[in-house]
C-alpha positions as CSV (number, residue, x, y, z in Angstrom):
1,M,45.4,-8.8,107.2
2,C,47.3,-10.7,105.2
3,F,44.8,-12.6,104.4
4,S,43.4,-9.5,103.2
5,L,46.2,-8.7,101.6
6,A,46.7,-11.8,99.8
7,V,43.0,-11.9,98.8
8,S,43.7,-8.2,97.5
9,E,46.3,-8.7,95.8
10,K,45.0,-12.0,94.0
11,M,42.1,-9.4,93.4
12,T,44.1,-6.9,92.1
13,T,45.6,-9.4,90.2
14,F,42.8,-11.3,89.0
15,A,40.9,-7.4,87.9
16,S,44.9,-6.8,86.5
17,M,43.9,-10.4,84.1
18,I,40.1,-9.4,83.5
19,D,41.8,-5.6,82.2
20,E,44.3,-6.9,80.3
21,R,41.5,-9.7,78.9
22,A,39.1,-6.8,78.1
23,Y,41.9,-4.8,76.8
24,E,42.8,-7.7,74.5
25,L,39.3,-8.5,73.8
26,A,38.8,-5.0,72.8
27,L,41.8,-4.7,70.9
28,S,41.0,-7.6,68.9
29,Q,37.3,-6.8,68.2
30,L,39.0,-3.2,67.2
31,A,41.0,-4.9,64.8
32,Q,38.2,-6.9,63.2
33,A,36.0,-4.0,63.1
34,R,38.9,-2.1,61.1
35,E,39.2,-5.3,58.9
36,E,35.3,-5.0,58.1
37,K,35.5,-1.3,57.5
38,M,38.4,-1.9,55.2
39,L,36.2,-4.8,53.4
40,L,33.7,-2.5,53.3
41,F,35.8,0.4,52.0
42,E,36.5,-1.4,49.0
43,Q,33.2,-3.0,48.6
44,V,32.1,1.0,48.5
45,K,35.0,1.6,46.4
46,H,34.2,-1.3,43.9
47,L,30.6,-0.4,43.7
48,T,31.4,3.2,42.8
49,E,33.8,2.5,40.3
50,E,30.9,0.0,39.0
51,V,28.2,3.1,39.1
52,A,30.5,5.3,37.4
53,L,31.0,3.0,34.6
54,L,27.2,2.0,34.3
55,R,26.8,5.7,34.2
56,S,29.3,6.5,31.7
57,S,28.1,3.3,29.8
58,S,24.6,5.0,30.2
59,T,25.2,8.2,28.8
60,N,27.3,6.6,26.0
61,R,24.1,4.5,25.0
62,A,21.9,7.4,25.3
63,D,24.5,9.2,22.8
64,E,24.7,6.2,20.6
65,Q,20.3,6.0,21.0
66,A,20.4,9.6,19.8
67,A,22.4,9.3,17.0
68,T,20.5,6.1,15.7
69,I,17.2,8.3,16.0
70,K,18.7,10.9,14.0
71,E,19.8,8.4,11.5
72,L,16.8,6.6,11.4
73,T,14.5,10.1,11.4
74,A,16.9,11.2,8.4
75,K,16.0,7.9,6.4
76,I,12.4,8.0,7.0
77,S,12.1,11.8,5.8
78,E,14.4,10.1,2.7
79,L,11.6,7.4,2.3
80,S,8.9,10.0,2.8
81,A,10.2,11.4,0.2
82,Q,10.6,9.1,-2.3
83,V,7.0,7.8,-1.5
84,E,5.6,11.0,-2.4
85,K,8.0,11.1,-5.6
86,L,6.4,7.4,-6.5
87,N,2.8,8.6,-5.6
88,A,3.2,11.3,-8.3
89,R,4.8,8.8,-10.6
90,I,1.6,6.2,-10.1
91,D,-1.0,9.0,-10.4
92,H,0.8,10.2,-13.8
93,L,0.6,6.4,-14.8
94,N,-3.1,6.6,-14.2
95,E,-4.0,9.1,-16.1
96,V,-1.6,8.0,-19.1
97,I,-3.8,4.7,-18.7
98,Q,-6.9,6.3,-18.7
99,M,-5.9,8.1,-21.6
100,K,-5.1,5.2,-23.6
101,D,-8.4,3.3,-22.4
102,E,-10.1,6.2,-24.0
103,V,-8.0,5.9,-27.1
104,I,-9.0,2.2,-27.2
105,K,-12.8,2.7,-26.7
106,A,-12.8,5.2,-29.7
107,K,-10.7,2.8,-31.7
108,N,-13.2,-0.1,-31.0
109,Q,-15.9,1.9,-31.9
110,E,-14.1,3.0,-34.9
111,I,-13.3,-0.5,-35.9
112,K,-17.4,-1.7,-35.0
113,N,-18.7,1.2,-37.2
114,L,-15.9,0.1,-40.3
115,K,-17.4,-3.6,-39.7
116,Y,-20.7,-2.2,-40.3
117,E,-19.9,-0.6,-43.4
118,V,-18.2,-3.3,-44.7
119,A,-20.8,-5.6,-44.1
120,N,-23.1,-3.0,-45.2
121,G,-20.8,-2.1,-48.3
122,R,-21.2,-6.1,-49.4
123,K,-25.2,-5.7,-49.8
124,H,-24.4,-2.5,-51.7
125,R,-21.7,-3.6,-54.1
126,F,-23.5,-6.8,-55.3
127,G,-27.2,-4.9,-55.4
128,P,-28.3,-2.2,-58.0
129,T,-26.7,1.3,-57.9
130,T,-28.5,4.6,-57.7
131,E,-28.4,5.2,-61.3
132,Q,-29.3,1.6,-62.3
133,R,-32.6,2.2,-59.5
134,N,-33.4,5.3,-61.2
135,L,-33.5,3.9,-64.7
136,L,-35.6,0.8,-63.6
137,N,-38.1,3.2,-62.0
138,N,-38.3,5.7,-65.0
139,R,-38.6,2.7,-67.6
140,P,-41.5,2.6,-69.6
141,T,-43.6,-0.1,-68.5
142,D,-45.3,-3.3,-70.4
143,T,-48.6,-2.2,-69.9
144,E,-50.1,-4.4,-72.9
145,G,-48.6,-7.0,-71.3
146,E,-50.5,-6.6,-68.1
147,R,-53.7,-6.1,-70.3
148,K,-53.3,-9.0,-72.1
149,Q,-53.1,-11.4,-68.5
150,D,-55.7,-9.2,-66.9
151,F,-58.3,-9.9,-69.6
152,D,-60.9,-12.5,-68.6
153,G,-62.9,-12.0,-72.1
154,T,-65.2,-9.7,-70.3
155,P,-65.5,-5.8,-71.2
156,E,-65.3,-4.9,-67.9
157,S,-61.8,-6.5,-67.5
158,L,-60.7,-4.1,-70.7
159,P,-58.4,-0.5,-68.8
160,P,-61.4,2.0,-69.3
161,D,-58.8,4.3,-71.2
162,S,-58.1,1.5,-73.9
163,E,-59.2,1.5,-77.2
164,L,-61.1,-1.9,-77.0
165,H,-63.3,-0.9,-73.9
166,R,-64.5,2.3,-75.8
167,R,-65.4,-0.1,-78.6
168,W,-67.3,-2.5,-76.8
169,S,-69.0,0.0,-74.9
170,G,-70.0,2.6,-77.3
């Protein structure tokens, strides 16, 4: 029995050594797990802070973008009003230009008419007046000179109402 007692005692010591080693191993693994847990907890804490910062910056950016959109909308409406005013002014100026073109066209026609009158006036200035033409048309004609010119010596060449024609014919 002694042998078995010694073996049993060794086994017990061996078992207790194994138990101690297992216990130490379990303690070291537990300590390592705690460290990992602390590290993971720190990572989670940092990530949570980062997400909070991102959310707040996202909210800030969204607010800034909304403000920018409002400013741009106001600017667009202001510029649209200016464009409408300018379009109205352009329309008015086009009407004024059109009226001036009509005036210029009328003046050009008037200039053409005046040039024509001046050109015709030169012809009439050096020609006989109406009174002179009437006097020339109503003057007594020199029939004696015409008769002499037309006479060729025969009684037929004398005008029928002349005295010589009556003498020779009759």
